[in-house]
PDB file with one MODEL, atoms N, CA, C and O in Angstrom:
MODEL        1
ATOM      1  N   UNK A   1      11.191  -3.205  -9.151  1.00  0.00           N
ATOM      2  CA  UNK A   1      11.143  -3.058  -7.706  1.00  0.00           C
ATOM      3  C   UNK A   1      12.226  -3.928  -7.089  1.00  0.00           C
ATOM      4  O   UNK A   1      12.019  -5.117  -6.847  1.00  0.00           O
ATOM      5  N   UNK A   2      13.360  -3.338  -6.842  1.00  0.00           N
ATOM      6  CA  UNK A   2      14.481  -4.100  -6.308  1.00  0.00           C
ATOM      7  C   UNK A   2      14.648  -3.929  -4.802  1.00  0.00           C
ATOM      8  O   UNK A   2      15.453  -4.631  -4.191  1.00  0.00           O
ATOM      9  N   UNK A   3      13.918  -3.028  -4.206  1.00  0.00           N
ATOM     10  CA  UNK A   3      14.021  -2.796  -2.761  1.00  0.00           C
ATOM     11  C   UNK A   3      13.351  -3.937  -1.995  1.00  0.00           C
ATOM     12  O   UNK A   3      12.519  -4.663  -2.538  1.00  0.00           O
ATOM     13  N   UNK A   4      13.724  -4.075  -0.742  1.00  0.00           N
ATOM     14  CA  UNK A   4      13.104  -5.084   0.112  1.00  0.00           C
ATOM     15  C   UNK A   4      11.716  -4.605   0.538  1.00  0.00           C
ATOM     16  O   UNK A   4      11.441  -3.406   0.584  1.00  0.00           O
ATOM     17  N   UNK A   5      10.865  -5.555   0.842  1.00  0.00           N
ATOM     18  CA  UNK A   5       9.542  -5.217   1.357  1.00  0.00           C
ATOM     19  C   UNK A   5       9.670  -4.674   2.774  1.00  0.00           C
ATOM     20  O   UNK A   5      10.509  -5.131   3.550  1.00  0.00           O
ATOM     21  N   UNK A   6       8.826  -3.686   3.106  1.00  0.00           N
ATOM     22  CA  UNK A   6       8.765  -3.143   4.469  1.00  0.00           C
ATOM     23  C   UNK A   6       7.352  -3.327   4.995  1.00  0.00           C
ATOM     24  O   UNK A   6       6.396  -3.378   4.222  1.00  0.00           O
ATOM     25  N   UNK A   7       7.226  -3.425   6.294  1.00  0.00           N
ATOM     26  CA  UNK A   7       5.900  -3.519   6.903  1.00  0.00           C
ATOM     27  C   UNK A   7       5.082  -2.290   6.515  1.00  0.00           C
ATOM     28  O   UNK A   7       5.587  -1.168   6.540  1.00  0.00           O
ATOM     29  N   UNK A   8       3.835  -2.506   6.163  1.00  0.00           N
ATOM     30  CA  UNK A   8       2.973  -1.397   5.764  1.00  0.00           C
ATOM     31  C   UNK A   8       2.760  -0.419   6.908  1.00  0.00           C
ATOM     32  O   UNK A   8       2.603   0.781   6.679  1.00  0.00           O
ATOM     33  N   UNK A   9       2.755  -0.919   8.135  1.00  0.00           N
ATOM     34  CA  UNK A   9       2.591  -0.028   9.287  1.00  0.00           C
ATOM     35  C   UNK A   9       3.749   0.964   9.367  1.00  0.00           C
ATOM     36  O   UNK A   9       3.549   2.113   9.761  1.00  0.00           O
ATOM     37  N   UNK A  10       4.940   0.541   9.004  1.00  0.00           N
ATOM     38  CA  UNK A  10       6.101   1.442   9.001  1.00  0.00           C
ATOM     39  C   UNK A  10       5.922   2.538   7.953  1.00  0.00           C
ATOM     40  O   UNK A  10       6.174   3.710   8.232  1.00  0.00           O
ATOM     41  N   UNK A  11       5.493   2.167   6.764  1.00  0.00           N
ATOM     42  CA  UNK A  11       5.278   3.141   5.696  1.00  0.00           C
ATOM     43  C   UNK A  11       4.199   4.135   6.080  1.00  0.00           C
ATOM     44  O   UNK A  11       4.369   5.341   5.897  1.00  0.00           O
ATOM     45  N   UNK A  12       3.093   3.641   6.610  1.00  0.00           N
ATOM     46  CA  UNK A  12       2.003   4.527   7.033  1.00  0.00           C
ATOM     47  C   UNK A  12       2.481   5.458   8.137  1.00  0.00           C
ATOM     48  O   UNK A  12       2.156   6.645   8.122  1.00  0.00           O
ATOM     49  N   UNK A  13       3.240   4.949   9.086  1.00  0.00           N
ATOM     50  CA  UNK A  13       3.768   5.784  10.161  1.00  0.00           C
ATOM     51  C   UNK A  13       4.684   6.880   9.648  1.00  0.00           C
ATOM     52  O   UNK A  13       4.626   8.012  10.127  1.00  0.00           O
ATOM     53  N   UNK A  14       5.530   6.555   8.677  1.00  0.00           N
ATOM     54  CA  UNK A  14       6.412   7.569   8.093  1.00  0.00           C
ATOM     55  C   UNK A  14       5.611   8.656   7.383  1.00  0.00           C
ATOM     56  O   UNK A  14       5.921   9.840   7.512  1.00  0.00           O
ATOM     57  N   UNK A  15       4.591   8.261   6.642  1.00  0.00           N
ATOM     58  CA  UNK A  15       3.758   9.243   5.936  1.00  0.00           C
ATOM     59  C   UNK A  15       3.021  10.128   6.930  1.00  0.00           C
ATOM     60  O   UNK A  15       2.955  11.343   6.748  1.00  0.00           O
ATOM     61  N   UNK A  16       2.471   9.533   7.972  1.00  0.00           N
ATOM     62  CA  UNK A  16       1.766  10.323   8.984  1.00  0.00           C
ATOM     63  C   UNK A  16       2.716  11.289   9.676  1.00  0.00           C
ATOM     64  O   UNK A  16       2.357  12.442   9.917  1.00  0.00           O
ATOM     65  N   UNK A  17       3.910  10.840   9.996  1.00  0.00           N
ATOM     66  CA  UNK A  17       4.860  11.677  10.709  1.00  0.00           C
ATOM     67  C   UNK A  17       5.409  12.816   9.873  1.00  0.00           C
ATOM     68  O   UNK A  17       5.678  13.896  10.398  1.00  0.00           O
ATOM     69  N   UNK A  18       5.579  12.590   8.578  1.00  0.00           N
ATOM     70  CA  UNK A  18       6.228  13.596   7.736  1.00  0.00           C
ATOM     71  C   UNK A  18       5.262  14.466   6.945  1.00  0.00           C
ATOM     72  O   UNK A  18       5.549  15.641   6.717  1.00  0.00           O
ATOM     73  N   UNK A  19       4.121  13.918   6.520  1.00  0.00           N
ATOM     74  CA  UNK A  19       3.299  14.632   5.552  1.00  0.00           C
ATOM     75  C   UNK A  19       1.843  14.836   5.948  1.00  0.00           C
ATOM     76  O   UNK A  19       1.284  15.896   5.666  1.00  0.00           O
ATOM     77  N   UNK A  20       1.215  13.872   6.584  1.00  0.00           N
ATOM     78  CA  UNK A  20      -0.242  13.918   6.758  1.00  0.00           C
ATOM     79  C   UNK A  20      -0.627  13.391   8.131  1.00  0.00           C
ATOM     80  O   UNK A  20      -0.985  12.219   8.250  1.00  0.00           O
ATOM     81  N   UNK A  21      -0.565  14.213   9.171  1.00  0.00           N
ATOM     82  CA  UNK A  21      -0.816  13.732  10.546  1.00  0.00           C
ATOM     83  C   UNK A  21      -2.298  13.638  10.906  1.00  0.00           C
ATOM     84  O   UNK A  21      -2.724  14.239  11.892  1.00  0.00           O
ATOM     85  N   UNK A  22      -3.090  12.901  10.133  1.00  0.00           N
ATOM     86  CA  UNK A  22      -4.535  12.916  10.359  1.00  0.00           C
ATOM     87  C   UNK A  22      -5.207  11.569  10.402  1.00  0.00           C
ATOM     88  O   UNK A  22      -6.422  11.547  10.206  1.00  0.00           O
ATOM     89  N   UNK A  23      -4.601  10.502  10.623  1.00  0.00           N
ATOM     90  CA  UNK A  23      -5.348   9.252  10.708  1.00  0.00           C
ATOM     91  C   UNK A  23      -4.752   8.168   9.849  1.00  0.00           C
ATOM     92  O   UNK A  23      -4.613   8.315   8.635  1.00  0.00           O
ATOM     93  N   UNK A  24      -4.406   7.088  10.490  1.00  0.00           N
ATOM     94  CA  UNK A  24      -3.729   6.011   9.792  1.00  0.00           C
ATOM     95  C   UNK A  24      -4.650   5.208   8.894  1.00  0.00           C
ATOM     96  O   UNK A  24      -4.194   4.640   7.902  1.00  0.00           O
ATOM     97  N   UNK A  25      -5.929   5.144   9.213  1.00  0.00           N
ATOM     98  CA  UNK A  25      -6.839   4.305   8.424  1.00  0.00           C
ATOM     99  C   UNK A  25      -6.993   4.851   7.008  1.00  0.00           C
ATOM    100  O   UNK A  25      -6.943   4.089   6.043  1.00  0.00           O
ATOM    101  N   UNK A  26      -7.178   6.155   6.877  1.00  0.00           N
ATOM    102  CA  UNK A  26      -7.318   6.752   5.544  1.00  0.00           C
ATOM    103  C   UNK A  26      -6.043   6.581   4.730  1.00  0.00           C
ATOM    104  O   UNK A  26      -6.096   6.314   3.529  1.00  0.00           O
ATOM    105  N   UNK A  27      -4.920   6.733   5.373  1.00  0.00           N
ATOM    106  CA  UNK A  27      -3.629   6.585   4.689  1.00  0.00           C
ATOM    107  C   UNK A  27      -3.432   5.138   4.231  1.00  0.00           C
ATOM    108  O   UNK A  27      -2.993   4.897   3.106  1.00  0.00           O
ATOM    109  N   UNK A  28      -3.751   4.190   5.088  1.00  0.00           N
ATOM    110  CA  UNK A  28      -3.571   2.779   4.736  1.00  0.00           C
ATOM    111  C   UNK A  28      -4.541   2.363   3.634  1.00  0.00           C
ATOM    112  O   UNK A  28      -4.161   1.614   2.735  1.00  0.00           O
ATOM    113  N   UNK A  29      -5.782   2.832   3.688  1.00  0.00           N
ATOM    114  CA  UNK A  29      -6.742   2.480   2.641  1.00  0.00           C
ATOM    115  C   UNK A  29      -6.310   3.033   1.287  1.00  0.00           C
ATOM    116  O   UNK A  29      -6.524   2.385   0.262  1.00  0.00           O
ATOM    117  N   UNK A  30      -5.709   4.215   1.267  1.00  0.00           N
ATOM    118  CA  UNK A  30      -5.188   4.758   0.010  1.00  0.00           C
ATOM    119  C   UNK A  30      -4.064   3.874  -0.526  1.00  0.00           C
ATOM    120  O   UNK A  30      -3.978   3.629  -1.729  1.00  0.00           O
ATOM    121  N   UNK A  31      -3.208   3.400   0.371  1.00  0.00           N
ATOM    122  CA  UNK A  31      -2.123   2.516  -0.051  1.00  0.00           C
ATOM    123  C   UNK A  31      -2.676   1.184  -0.550  1.00  0.00           C
ATOM    124  O   UNK A  31      -2.149   0.616  -1.507  1.00  0.00           O
ATOM    125  N   UNK A  32      -3.721   0.684   0.083  1.00  0.00           N
ATOM    126  CA  UNK A  32      -4.348  -0.567  -0.361  1.00  0.00           C
ATOM    127  C   UNK A  32      -4.874  -0.409  -1.781  1.00  0.00           C
ATOM    128  O   UNK A  32      -4.674  -1.294  -2.613  1.00  0.00           O
ATOM    129  N   UNK A  33      -5.538   0.694  -2.068  1.00  0.00           N
ATOM    130  CA  UNK A  33      -6.045   0.918  -3.426  1.00  0.00           C
ATOM    131  C   UNK A  33      -4.905   0.933  -4.441  1.00  0.00           C
ATOM    132  O   UNK A  33      -5.053   0.423  -5.551  1.00  0.00           O
ATOM    133  N   UNK A  34      -3.773   1.516  -4.064  1.00  0.00           N
ATOM    134  CA  UNK A  34      -2.628   1.562  -4.975  1.00  0.00           C
ATOM    135  C   UNK A  34      -1.980   0.196  -5.145  1.00  0.00           C
ATOM    136  O   UNK A  34      -1.256  -0.018  -6.117  1.00  0.00           O
ATOM    137  N   UNK A  35      -2.221  -0.736  -4.224  1.00  0.00           N
ATOM    138  CA  UNK A  35      -1.631  -2.077  -4.305  1.00  0.00           C
ATOM    139  C   UNK A  35      -2.555  -3.091  -4.973  1.00  0.00           C
ATOM    140  O   UNK A  35      -2.084  -4.125  -5.446  1.00  0.00           O
ATOM    141  N   UNK A  36      -3.842  -2.822  -5.021  1.00  0.00           N
ATOM    142  CA  UNK A  36      -4.782  -3.785  -5.593  1.00  0.00           C
ATOM    143  C   UNK A  36      -4.700  -3.747  -7.122  1.00  0.00           C
ATOM    144  O   UNK A  36      -4.949  -2.701  -7.721  1.00  0.00           O
ATOM    145  N   UNK A  37      -4.358  -4.859  -7.756  1.00  0.00           N
ATOM    146  CA  UNK A  37      -4.233  -4.858  -9.220  1.00  0.00           C
ATOM    147  C   UNK A  37      -5.564  -4.660  -9.936  1.00  0.00           C
ATOM    148  O   UNK A  37      -5.574  -4.357 -11.129  1.00  0.00           O
ATOM    149  N   UNK A  38      -6.672  -4.820  -9.247  1.00  0.00           N
ATOM    150  CA  UNK A  38      -7.987  -4.639  -9.851  1.00  0.00           C
ATOM    151  C   UNK A  38      -8.552  -3.244  -9.601  1.00  0.00           C
ATOM    152  O   UNK A  38      -9.640  -2.936 -10.088  1.00  0.00           O
ATOM    153  N   UNK A  39      -7.852  -2.395  -8.861  1.00  0.00           N
ATOM    154  CA  UNK A  39      -8.332  -1.039  -8.588  1.00  0.00           C
ATOM    155  C   UNK A  39      -7.746  -0.020  -9.552  1.00  0.00           C
ATOM    156  O   UNK A  39      -8.464   0.835 -10.072  1.00  0.00           O
ATOM    157  N   UNK A  40      -6.453  -0.108  -9.786  1.00  0.00           N
ATOM    158  CA  UNK A  40      -5.774   0.804 -10.706  1.00  0.00           C
ATOM    159  C   UNK A  40      -5.324   0.016 -11.926  1.00  0.00           C
ATOM    160  O   UNK A  40      -5.045  -1.180 -11.838  1.00  0.00           O
ATOM    161  N   UNK A  41      -5.255   0.690 -13.056  1.00  0.00           N
ATOM    162  CA  UNK A  41      -4.752   0.025 -14.253  1.00  0.00           C
ATOM    163  C   UNK A  41      -3.286  -0.366 -14.080  1.00  0.00           C
ATOM    164  O   UNK A  41      -2.865  -1.451 -14.481  1.00  0.00           O
ATOM    165  N   UNK A  42      -2.526   0.534 -13.481  1.00  0.00           N
ATOM    166  CA  UNK A  42      -1.117   0.277 -13.195  1.00  0.00           C
ATOM    167  C   UNK A  42      -0.900   0.421 -11.697  1.00  0.00           C
ATOM    168  O   UNK A  42      -0.800   1.545 -11.205  1.00  0.00           O
ATOM    169  N   UNK A  43      -0.825  -0.672 -10.962  1.00  0.00           N
ATOM    170  CA  UNK A  43      -0.639  -0.583  -9.503  1.00  0.00           C
ATOM    171  C   UNK A  43       0.658   0.145  -9.155  1.00  0.00           C
ATOM    172  O   UNK A  43       1.703  -0.118  -9.750  1.00  0.00           O
ATOM    173  N   UNK A  44       0.586   1.050  -8.200  1.00  0.00           N
ATOM    174  CA  UNK A  44       1.738   1.852  -7.801  1.00  0.00           C
ATOM    175  C   UNK A  44       2.493   1.245  -6.627  1.00  0.00           C
ATOM    176  O   UNK A  44       3.630   1.627  -6.349  1.00  0.00           O
ATOM    177  N   UNK A  45       1.863   0.302  -5.940  1.00  0.00           N
ATOM    178  CA  UNK A  45       2.483  -0.353  -4.786  1.00  0.00           C
ATOM    179  C   UNK A  45       2.518  -1.854  -5.051  1.00  0.00           C
ATOM    180  O   UNK A  45       1.522  -2.447  -5.466  1.00  0.00           O
ATOM    181  N   UNK A  46       3.659  -2.449  -4.809  1.00  0.00           N
ATOM    182  CA  UNK A  46       3.822  -3.899  -4.900  1.00  0.00           C
ATOM    183  C   UNK A  46       3.668  -4.450  -3.491  1.00  0.00           C
ATOM    184  O   UNK A  46       4.460  -4.119  -2.608  1.00  0.00           O
ATOM    185  N   UNK A  47       2.668  -5.279  -3.271  1.00  0.00           N
ATOM    186  CA  UNK A  47       2.378  -5.717  -1.916  1.00  0.00           C
ATOM    187  C   UNK A  47       2.493  -7.211  -1.710  1.00  0.00           C
ATOM    188  O   UNK A  47       2.308  -7.999  -2.638  1.00  0.00           O
ATOM    189  N   UNK A  48       2.803  -7.593  -0.473  1.00  0.00           N
ATOM    190  CA  UNK A  48       2.771  -8.986  -0.038  1.00  0.00           C
ATOM    191  C   UNK A  48       1.742  -9.092   1.069  1.00  0.00           C
ATOM    192  O   UNK A  48       1.656  -8.222   1.935  1.00  0.00           O
ATOM    193  N   UNK A  49       0.969 -10.149   1.039  1.00  0.00           N
ATOM    194  CA  UNK A  49      -0.060 -10.342   2.052  1.00  0.00           C
ATOM    195  C   UNK A  49      -1.442 -10.241   1.443  1.00  0.00           C
ATOM    196  O   UNK A  49      -1.595 -10.268   0.221  1.00  0.00           O
ATOM    197  N   UNK A  50      -2.438 -10.125   2.284  1.00  0.00           N
ATOM    198  CA  UNK A  50      -3.827 -10.063   1.844  1.00  0.00           C
ATOM    199  C   UNK A  50      -4.212  -8.613   1.558  1.00  0.00           C
ATOM    200  O   UNK A  50      -4.399  -7.823   2.484  1.00  0.00           O
ATOM    201  N   UNK A  51      -4.329  -8.268   0.289  1.00  0.00           N
ATOM    202  CA  UNK A  51      -4.686  -6.907  -0.114  1.00  0.00           C
ATOM    203  C   UNK A  51      -6.127  -6.823  -0.613  1.00  0.00           C
ATOM    204  O   UNK A  51      -6.488  -5.836  -1.254  1.00  0.00           O
ATOM    205  N   UNK A  52      -6.945  -7.810  -0.345  1.00  0.00           N
ATOM    206  CA  UNK A  52      -8.348  -7.785  -0.749  1.00  0.00           C
ATOM    207  C   UNK A  52      -8.576  -8.595  -2.009  1.00  0.00           C
ATOM    208  O   UNK A  52      -7.635  -9.054  -2.655  1.00  0.00           O
ATOM    209  N   UNK A  53      -9.847  -8.762  -2.344  1.00  0.00           N
ATOM    210  CA  UNK A  53     -10.243  -9.533  -3.512  1.00  0.00           C
ATOM    211  C   UNK A  53     -11.163  -8.687  -4.391  1.00  0.00           C
ATOM    212  O   UNK A  53     -11.812  -7.766  -3.894  1.00  0.00           O
ATOM    213  N   UNK A  54     -11.227  -8.986  -5.688  1.00  0.00           N
ATOM    214  CA  UNK A  54     -12.083  -8.188  -6.574  1.00  0.00           C
ATOM    215  C   UNK A  54     -13.555  -8.178  -6.166  1.00  0.00           C
ATOM    216  O   UNK A  54     -14.235  -7.169  -6.353  1.00  0.00           O
ATOM    217  N   UNK A  55     -14.056  -9.278  -5.613  1.00  0.00           N
ATOM    218  CA  UNK A  55     -15.459  -9.313  -5.209  1.00  0.00           C
ATOM    219  C   UNK A  55     -15.693  -8.650  -3.854  1.00  0.00           C
ATOM    220  O   UNK A  55     -16.837  -8.349  -3.513  1.00  0.00           O
ATOM    221  N   UNK A  56     -14.640  -8.416  -3.077  1.00  0.00           N
ATOM    222  CA  UNK A  56     -14.753  -7.712  -1.793  1.00  0.00           C
ATOM    223  C   UNK A  56     -13.467  -6.918  -1.548  1.00  0.00           C
ATOM    224  O   UNK A  56     -12.598  -7.365  -0.799  1.00  0.00           O
ATOM    225  N   UNK A  57     -13.339  -5.737  -2.178  1.00  0.00           N
ATOM    226  CA  UNK A  57     -12.086  -4.985  -2.071  1.00  0.00           C
ATOM    227  C   UNK A  57     -11.769  -4.493  -0.666  1.00  0.00           C
ATOM    228  O   UNK A  57     -10.623  -4.136  -0.393  1.00  0.00           O
ATOM    229  N   UNK A  58     -12.743  -4.463   0.229  1.00  0.00           N
ATOM    230  CA  UNK A  58     -12.502  -4.021   1.608  1.00  0.00           C
ATOM    231  C   UNK A  58     -12.078  -5.171   2.518  1.00  0.00           C
ATOM    232  O   UNK A  58     -12.019  -5.005   3.737  1.00  0.00           O
ATOM    233  N   UNK A  59     -11.783  -6.335   1.940  1.00  0.00           N
ATOM    234  CA  UNK A  59     -11.428  -7.505   2.747  1.00  0.00           C
ATOM    235  C   UNK A  59      -9.923  -7.610   2.994  1.00  0.00           C
ATOM    236  O   UNK A  59      -9.423  -8.698   3.280  1.00  0.00           O
ATOM    237  N   UNK A  60      -9.204  -6.512   2.889  1.00  0.00           N
ATOM    238  CA  UNK A  60      -7.756  -6.542   3.076  1.00  0.00           C
ATOM    239  C   UNK A  60      -7.397  -6.722   4.546  1.00  0.00           C
ATOM    240  O   UNK A  60      -8.193  -6.419   5.436  1.00  0.00           O
ATOM    241  N   UNK A  61      -6.191  -7.218   4.783  1.00  0.00           N
ATOM    242  CA  UNK A  61      -5.703  -7.456   6.145  1.00  0.00           C
ATOM    243  C   UNK A  61      -5.268  -6.143   6.788  1.00  0.00           C
ATOM    244  O   UNK A  61      -5.083  -5.133   6.108  1.00  0.00           O
ATOM    245  N   UNK A  62      -5.110  -6.176   8.097  1.00  0.00           N
ATOM    246  CA  UNK A  62      -4.620  -5.003   8.822  1.00  0.00           C
ATOM    247  C   UNK A  62      -3.184  -4.706   8.397  1.00  0.00           C
ATOM    248  O   UNK A  62      -2.464  -5.591   7.935  1.00  0.00           O
ATOM    249  N   UNK A  63      -2.782  -3.452   8.562  1.00  0.00           N
ATOM    250  CA  UNK A  63      -1.465  -3.038   8.063  1.00  0.00           C
ATOM    251  C   UNK A  63      -0.313  -3.765   8.744  1.00  0.00           C
ATOM    252  O   UNK A  63       0.778  -3.841   8.179  1.00  0.00           O
ATOM    253  N   UNK A  64      -0.524  -4.294   9.927  1.00  0.00           N
ATOM    254  CA  UNK A  64       0.573  -5.006  10.597  1.00  0.00           C
ATOM    255  C   UNK A  64       0.842  -6.369   9.958  1.00  0.00           C
ATOM    256  O   UNK A  64       1.870  -6.987  10.235  1.00  0.00           O
ATOM    257  N   UNK A  65      -0.069  -6.843   9.107  1.00  0.00           N
ATOM    258  CA  UNK A  65       0.101  -8.144   8.460  1.00  0.00           C
ATOM    259  C   UNK A  65       0.555  -8.046   7.008  1.00  0.00           C
ATOM    260  O   UNK A  65       0.808  -9.074   6.381  1.00  0.00           O
ATOM    261  N   UNK A  66       0.664  -6.853   6.464  1.00  0.00           N
ATOM    262  CA  UNK A  66       1.027  -6.698   5.057  1.00  0.00           C
ATOM    263  C   UNK A  66       2.377  -6.006   4.929  1.00  0.00           C
ATOM    264  O   UNK A  66       2.821  -5.298   5.833  1.00  0.00           O
ATOM    265  N   UNK A  67       3.015  -6.227   3.794  1.00  0.00           N
ATOM    266  CA  UNK A  67       4.286  -5.587   3.477  1.00  0.00           C
ATOM    267  C   UNK A  67       4.175  -4.974   2.089  1.00  0.00           C
ATOM    268  O   UNK A  67       3.390  -5.428   1.256  1.00  0.00           O
ATOM    269  N   UNK A  68       4.972  -3.935   1.851  1.00  0.00           N
ATOM    270  CA  UNK A  68       4.854  -3.237   0.575  1.00  0.00           C
ATOM    271  C   UNK A  68       6.181  -2.615   0.162  1.00  0.00           C
ATOM    272  O   UNK A  68       7.099  -2.443   0.964  1.00  0.00           O
ATOM    273  N   UNK A  69       6.238  -2.289  -1.112  1.00  0.00           N
ATOM    274  CA  UNK A  69       7.337  -1.529  -1.702  1.00  0.00           C
ATOM    275  C   UNK A  69       6.786  -0.862  -2.958  1.00  0.00           C
ATOM    276  O   UNK A  69       5.680  -1.179  -3.397  1.00  0.00           O
ATOM    277  N   UNK A  70       7.546   0.051  -3.532  1.00  0.00           N
ATOM    278  CA  UNK A  70       7.106   0.705  -4.757  1.00  0.00           C
ATOM    279  C   UNK A  70       7.115  -0.292  -5.909  1.00  0.00           C
ATOM    280  O   UNK A  70       7.986  -1.158  -5.987  1.00  0.00           O
ATOM    281  N   UNK A  71       6.143  -0.163  -6.797  1.00  0.00           N
ATOM    282  CA  UNK A  71       6.113  -1.024  -7.972  1.00  0.00           C
ATOM    283  C   UNK A  71       7.050  -0.459  -9.040  1.00  0.00           C
ATOM    284  O   UNK A  71       7.596   0.634  -8.891  1.00  0.00           O
ATOM    285  N   UNK A  72       7.222  -1.210 -10.099  1.00  0.00           N
ATOM    286  CA  UNK A  72       8.073  -0.742 -11.199  1.00  0.00           C
ATOM    287  C   UNK A  72       7.481   0.503 -11.850  1.00  0.00           C
ATOM    288  O   UNK A  72       8.223   1.372 -12.309  1.00  0.00           O
ATOM    289  N   UNK A  73       6.165   0.597 -11.892  1.00  0.00           N
ATOM    290  CA  UNK A  73       5.524   1.790 -12.453  1.00  0.00           C
ATOM    291  C   UNK A  73       5.860   3.024 -11.624  1.00  0.00           C
ATOM    292  O   UNK A  73       6.135   4.089 -12.178  1.00  0.00           O
ATOM    293  N   UNK A  74       5.841   2.889 -10.318  1.00  0.00           N
ATOM    294  CA  UNK A  74       6.178   4.011  -9.439  1.00  0.00           C
ATOM    295  C   UNK A  74       7.633   4.417  -9.599  1.00  0.00           C
ATOM    296  O   UNK A  74       7.957   5.605  -9.611  1.00  0.00           O
ATOM    297  N   UNK A  75       8.499   3.436  -9.721  1.00  0.00           N
ATOM    298  CA  UNK A  75       9.919   3.750  -9.902  1.00  0.00           C
ATOM    299  C   UNK A  75      10.153   4.494 -11.208  1.00  0.00           C
ATOM    300  O   UNK A  75      10.995   5.391 -11.268  1.00  0.00           O
ATOM    301  N   UNK A  76       9.413   4.128 -12.260  1.00  0.00           N
ATOM    302  CA  UNK A  76       9.537   4.853 -13.527  1.00  0.00           C
ATOM    303  C   UNK A  76       9.058   6.298 -13.387  1.00  0.00           C
ATOM    304  O   UNK A  76       9.651   7.211 -13.962  1.00  0.00           O
ATOM    305  N   UNK A  77       7.992   6.499 -12.626  1.00  0.00           N
ATOM    306  CA  UNK A  77       7.474   7.854 -12.434  1.00  0.00           C
ATOM    307  C   UNK A  77       8.431   8.720 -11.629  1.00  0.00           C
ATOM    308  O   UNK A  77       8.529   9.925 -11.860  1.00  0.00           O
ATOM    309  N   UNK A  78       9.135   8.107 -10.687  1.00  0.00           N
ATOM    310  CA  UNK A  78      10.084   8.869  -9.874  1.00  0.00           C
ATOM    311  C   UNK A  78      11.376   9.096 -10.628  1.00  0.00           C
ATOM    312  O   UNK A  78      12.296   9.720 -10.102  1.00  0.00           O
TER     313      UNK A  78
ENDMDL
END
């Protein structure tokens, strides 16, 4: 993952605008699951900020406080 981190709100906004115009919360929660190392065997999103804890996975911060980029696993898949 050599790209710079971007605000998660920007990523969610781009996805909503281009692909799925139905609600930012569902889109952001899907991205959170892809960033949590305890949710997927191979995390697809590399995140900075509070992405939740194993004992409370819904304790993640709002999208305006987190940043993300594709993980190395995602780059290999692409």
